[in-house]
C-alpha positions as CSV (number, residue, x, y, z in Angstrom):
1,M,0.0,-0.1,0.1
2,I,1.2,3.7,-0.8
3,S,2.1,5.7,2.2
4,G,0.1,8.7,2.3
5,D,-0.5,11.8,4.2
6,V,-3.2,14.3,4.3
7,P,-2.3,17.9,5.1
8,Q,-4.6,20.2,6.3
9,A,-4.9,23.0,3.9
10,E,-5.1,26.4,6.1
11,A,-8.2,27.6,4.5
12,S,-10.3,24.7,3.7
13,G,-9.4,22.3,6.6
14,S,-10.5,19.3,4.5
15,G,-7.3,17.1,4.2
16,F,-6.7,18.9,0.8
17,P,-4.6,17.7,-1.4
18,Y,-3.7,14.0,-0.5
19,I,0.1,13.4,-0.3
20,C,1.4,9.8,-1.6
21,N,4.8,9.2,-1.4
22,L,6.0,6.6,-4.1
23,N,9.4,6.3,-2.8
24,A,11.1,5.4,-5.8
25,V,14.2,3.7,-4.7
26,P,17.7,5.1,-6.2
27,T,18.6,2.3,-8.4
28,N,19.1,2.2,-11.8
29,L,15.5,1.7,-12.7
30,P,13.4,3.7,-10.3
31,M,10.4,4.0,-12.3
32,I,9.8,0.4,-12.0
33,E,9.0,1.0,-8.5
34,S,6.7,3.6,-9.0
35,L,4.9,1.9,-11.8
36,L,4.3,-1.0,-9.5
37,Q,2.8,0.5,-6.9
38,L,0.7,2.7,-8.9
39,E,-0.6,-0.4,-10.5
40,S,-1.4,-2.2,-7.5
41,D,-2.8,0.5,-5.7
42,R,-4.8,1.8,-8.5
43,D,-8.5,1.4,-7.3
44,E,-7.5,2.8,-3.8
45,L,-6.0,5.9,-5.4
46,L,-8.9,6.9,-7.4
47,D,-11.3,6.6,-4.4
48,L,-8.9,8.8,-2.8
49,C,-9.0,11.3,-5.5
50,R,-12.7,11.4,-5.4
51,E,-12.9,11.9,-1.8
52,H,-10.0,14.3,-1.3
53,G,-10.2,16.1,-4.6
54,A,-6.4,15.8,-5.8
55,I,-3.4,13.6,-4.8
56,L,-0.1,14.9,-5.0
57,F,2.5,12.2,-5.7
58,Q,6.0,12.6,-4.5
59,N,9.3,10.7,-5.2
60,T,8.1,9.5,-8.6
61,G,11.3,8.9,-10.0
62,A,10.0,10.4,-13.3
63,E,12.0,12.7,-15.5
64,S,10.4,12.9,-19.1
65,A,7.2,13.0,-20.9
66,E,7.5,9.3,-21.7
67,D,8.0,8.4,-17.9
68,F,5.0,10.8,-17.2
69,D,2.9,8.8,-19.9
70,A,3.9,5.5,-18.3
71,M,2.6,6.6,-14.8
72,I,-0.7,7.6,-16.4
73,R,-1.3,4.4,-18.2
74,A,-0.8,2.4,-14.8
75,F,-4.2,3.9,-13.8
76,R,-5.8,2.0,-16.9
77,L,-8.1,5.3,-17.6
78,P,-9.7,5.9,-21.1
79,N,-7.6,9.0,-22.9
80,F,-9.1,12.2,-23.8
81,P,-6.8,13.4,-26.4
82,Y,-6.3,17.1,-26.6
83,E,-7.1,17.2,-30.2
84,H,-10.3,16.2,-29.7
85,S,-11.4,18.4,-27.1
86,L,-12.8,22.0,-27.0
87,S,-10.2,23.5,-24.9
88,N,-9.4,27.0,-25.3
89,A,-5.8,26.8,-24.3
90,V,-2.9,26.4,-26.8
91,R,-1.0,23.4,-25.9
92,V,1.9,21.2,-27.4
93,V,1.5,17.5,-27.9
94,R,4.5,15.3,-26.6
95,T,2.9,11.6,-26.5
96,E,0.0,10.0,-27.3
97,R,-1.5,11.0,-23.7
98,V,0.8,14.0,-22.7
99,F,1.1,17.7,-23.6
100,T,2.2,20.8,-22.3
101,A,-0.3,22.1,-19.9
102,N,-0.7,25.8,-21.3
103,E,1.7,27.7,-23.8
104,A,0.5,31.4,-22.3
105,P,3.2,33.9,-21.7
106,S,4.8,33.5,-18.1
107,D,3.3,36.4,-16.9
108,A,-0.2,35.5,-18.0
109,R,-2.5,34.4,-14.8
110,I,-4.7,31.4,-15.4
111,F,-7.8,31.7,-13.2
112,L,-9.3,29.0,-11.2
113,H,-11.7,26.7,-13.5
114,H,-12.8,23.1,-14.0
115,E,-11.2,22.0,-17.1
116,M,-13.4,22.6,-20.3
117,A,-16.5,23.2,-18.0
118,Q,-17.4,26.0,-20.3
119,T,-17.8,23.5,-23.2
120,P,-20.5,20.6,-23.3
121,I,-17.7,17.9,-23.2
122,F,-15.2,17.6,-20.3
123,P,-12.9,15.4,-19.0
124,S,-13.4,13.5,-15.9
125,R,-9.8,13.5,-14.4
126,L,-6.5,15.4,-14.9
127,F,-3.0,14.5,-14.4
128,F,0.0,17.1,-13.9
129,F,3.7,16.5,-14.0
130,C,6.7,18.8,-13.3
131,Q,9.5,18.4,-15.6
132,T,11.0,21.4,-14.8
133,P,9.8,23.9,-11.9
134,A,10.1,27.6,-12.4
135,T,12.6,29.8,-11.0
136,T,10.3,31.7,-9.0
137,G,6.4,31.5,-8.8
138,G,4.8,29.0,-11.1
139,A,2.3,27.3,-8.5
140,T,-0.8,25.8,-9.6
141,P,-3.4,26.9,-7.3
142,I,-6.1,24.0,-6.7
143,C,-9.5,24.6,-5.0
144,R,-12.3,22.2,-3.9
145,S,-15.8,23.3,-5.5
146,D,-17.9,21.4,-2.8
147,T,-16.2,23.2,-0.3
148,L,-16.8,26.6,-1.9
149,L,-20.2,25.8,-2.7
150,L,-21.0,25.2,1.1
151,R,-19.5,28.7,1.6
152,L,-21.3,30.2,-1.1
153,E,-24.8,28.8,0.1
154,K,-24.2,30.5,3.4
155,E,-23.3,34.0,2.0
156,A,-24.9,34.1,-1.1
157,P,-27.6,31.4,-1.4
158,Q,-29.5,33.4,-4.0
159,F,-26.7,33.5,-6.4
160,V,-26.3,29.8,-6.0
161,A,-29.7,29.0,-6.6
162,D,-29.8,31.2,-9.8
163,C,-26.5,29.3,-11.1
164,A,-28.0,25.8,-10.5
165,E,-31.5,26.9,-12.2
166,R,-30.6,29.3,-15.0
167,G,-27.2,27.8,-16.0
168,L,-24.5,29.8,-17.8
169,R,-23.7,30.5,-21.2
170,Y,-20.0,31.7,-22.3
171,T,-19.0,33.8,-25.2
172,H,-15.2,33.7,-26.4
173,T,-13.4,35.0,-29.5
174,M,-11.1,32.5,-31.2
175,P,-8.5,33.8,-33.5
176,G,-8.5,32.0,-36.8
177,D,-4.8,30.8,-35.9
178,D,-3.5,29.5,-32.8
179,D,-2.0,32.5,-30.6
180,A,0.4,31.1,-28.1
181,R,0.5,34.6,-26.4
182,S,-2.8,33.9,-25.1
183,G,-4.1,31.6,-22.4
184,M,-7.0,31.5,-24.6
185,G,-5.5,31.4,-27.9
186,R,-6.5,28.3,-29.7
187,S,-8.1,28.8,-33.1
188,W,-11.5,28.0,-34.3
189,R,-10.0,25.8,-36.7
190,S,-8.3,23.7,-34.0
191,T,-11.1,24.1,-31.4
192,F,-13.7,22.7,-33.9
193,R,-11.7,20.6,-36.1
194,A,-12.6,22.9,-39.1
195,A,-10.8,23.3,-42.5
196,S,-13.2,25.8,-43.5
197,R,-15.9,28.0,-42.1
198,E,-18.8,25.7,-43.5
199,D,-17.3,22.9,-41.4
200,C,-16.8,25.0,-38.5
201,E,-20.7,25.9,-38.6
202,D,-21.6,22.2,-39.3
203,N,-19.7,21.2,-36.1
204,M,-20.7,24.0,-33.8
205,A,-24.2,23.6,-34.5
206,R,-24.1,19.8,-33.6
207,L,-22.6,21.0,-30.4
208,G,-25.2,23.7,-29.7
209,Y,-23.1,26.7,-30.3
210,T,-23.9,29.9,-32.1
211,G,-21.3,32.2,-33.5
212,I,-20.5,35.6,-35.4
213,W,-17.4,35.9,-38.1
214,N,-15.4,38.8,-37.3
215,A,-13.6,40.9,-40.3
216,D,-10.0,39.9,-38.8
217,G,-11.2,36.2,-39.4
218,S,-11.6,35.4,-35.8
219,L,-14.9,33.8,-34.7
220,T,-17.0,34.8,-31.6
221,A,-18.7,31.7,-30.4
222,T,-21.3,31.3,-27.7
223,T,-22.1,28.0,-25.8
224,P,-25.1,26.4,-25.4
225,V,-26.7,26.8,-21.9
226,L,-24.5,24.8,-19.5
227,S,-24.5,23.8,-15.6
228,G,-23.4,26.2,-13.0
229,V,-23.9,23.6,-10.2
230,K,-23.6,19.9,-10.6
231,Q,-24.6,16.9,-8.2
232,L,-22.2,13.9,-8.1
233,E,-23.1,10.4,-7.5
234,D,-22.0,10.5,-3.8
235,G,-24.4,13.3,-3.4
236,R,-22.2,16.0,-3.0
237,R,-22.9,19.4,-4.8
238,V,-20.2,21.2,-6.7
239,F,-19.6,24.7,-8.0
240,F,-18.9,23.3,-11.6
241,N,-18.3,26.1,-14.0
242,Q,-15.6,28.2,-15.4
243,L,-17.5,31.3,-13.9
244,I,-14.3,32.5,-12.1
245,A,-12.0,32.2,-15.3
246,A,-14.6,33.7,-17.8
247,Y,-15.5,36.8,-15.5
248,S,-11.7,37.4,-14.6
249,G,-9.6,36.4,-18.1
250,F,-12.1,35.7,-20.9
251,A,-12.6,39.4,-21.5
252,N,-9.9,41.3,-23.1
253,Q,-9.1,44.9,-22.1
254,D,-11.7,46.3,-24.3
255,A,-14.6,44.3,-23.3
256,S,-16.7,43.8,-20.6
257,P,-17.0,40.5,-18.3
258,D,-20.4,40.7,-19.0
259,D,-19.6,39.9,-22.6
260,A,-17.7,36.7,-21.8
261,I,-20.5,35.0,-19.5
262,T,-24.0,35.3,-18.5
263,F,-26.8,33.3,-16.9
264,G,-28.3,30.9,-19.4
265,D,-31.4,33.3,-20.1
266,G,-28.7,36.0,-21.2
267,T,-28.8,38.0,-18.1
268,K,-25.8,39.8,-16.2
269,L,-24.2,38.1,-13.2
270,P,-24.2,40.2,-10.4
271,Y,-21.0,41.6,-9.9
272,D,-20.5,41.6,-6.0
273,Q,-21.5,37.9,-5.9
274,V,-19.1,36.9,-8.7
275,M,-16.3,38.9,-6.6
276,L,-17.6,37.0,-3.4
277,A,-17.0,33.6,-5.2
278,C,-13.5,34.8,-6.5
279,E,-12.5,36.1,-2.9
280,L,-14.0,32.6,-1.2
281,A,-12.1,30.7,-3.8
282,D,-8.8,32.1,-3.4
283,Q,-9.2,31.9,0.3
284,L,-9.8,28.2,0.1
285,S,-7.1,27.6,-2.5
286,Y,-4.0,25.5,-2.0
287,D,-0.8,26.3,-4.2
288,I,1.0,23.3,-5.5
289,Q,4.7,24.5,-5.3
290,W,6.1,22.3,-8.0
291,Q,9.3,20.3,-7.4
292,T,10.9,18.1,-10.3
293,G,9.3,14.8,-10.5
294,Q,5.9,15.3,-8.7
295,M,2.8,14.4,-10.3
296,A,-0.8,15.5,-9.3
297,L,-4.1,13.6,-10.0
298,V,-7.1,16.0,-10.1
299,D,-10.7,15.0,-10.1
300,N,-12.1,17.5,-12.6
301,L,-15.7,17.7,-11.1
302,V,-14.2,18.3,-7.5
303,V,-11.5,20.7,-7.8
304,M,-10.7,23.8,-10.0
305,H,-7.1,24.6,-11.0
306,G,-5.2,27.6,-12.1
307,R,-1.4,28.9,-12.8
308,R,0.1,31.6,-11.0
309,G,2.8,34.0,-13.3
310,F,6.4,32.7,-13.1
311,T,9.9,33.3,-14.2
312,G,12.4,30.8,-15.5
313,P,12.1,27.7,-17.9
314,R,8.9,26.1,-16.2
315,S,7.6,23.3,-17.7
316,I,4.4,21.5,-16.5
317,L,3.1,18.6,-18.7
318,A,-0.7,17.6,-18.5
319,S,-2.9,14.7,-19.7
320,L,-6.8,14.5,-19.8
321,V,-8.9,11.5,-18.8
322,A,-12.3,10.8,-20.3
């Protein structure tokens, strides 16, 4: 059985994240030790991930994208390929299951979000791996959405009810070609896997999107109505959405956050209650201060994640699970 520890995050007090020490021994083949432990304890680890929301693996012995890929495969989970996703982020594929987390510039903050919660199709779990930590900064903040929802229900119950009952719609302008200078710079061609505008419109229609073509070749796309609150199989309710990221980061300097996200009926979100959600999420966040070789398994239905700004050659790899 893998040795573990449950630190108490100062704000949440919920045993978050769960820490697992793989204890890869300093032999010529340390990865073998990690893989054997992951394979033997796979079911227990998946249960712990759902319970705690995230697991941080220490002492993996892994160094490369290929090593990371091997650890992911030890869990025997279905792959969610980046190229088949509706992710807004520009990423570089490294292996069949591994790609860079985000190619956005180091000074671009990525706000808390559930991966692809602004789309009709999203992964169930995420893996992250630290190949090279940043010189300074570069933490990955993670926040439990079940804990956040409990706080919001106490302080803004009508806001929670509106998010649950009315849902949310997101609007985002996608360039004609990938723009790695932006954390949201994936092109409409790549996002909707379309060679032409006609193909793009057909694919959007199948997914329930609407859109407007802009003079510069970009596309402003609006999603169908998506959930703001979900109930999990174990009965927990979670603040499952991209509200914080959309309101804080989707809009550009010339646009209002109200252009990026609305309730499902098109009405504006209440600014003060959105700010409350942002503030509470920051209070409840735990920063993963990456060290070389660490791996995180995140339940995407329970936990939001983001990225702090950084300096230096940070390399965090990622993988998605269907």
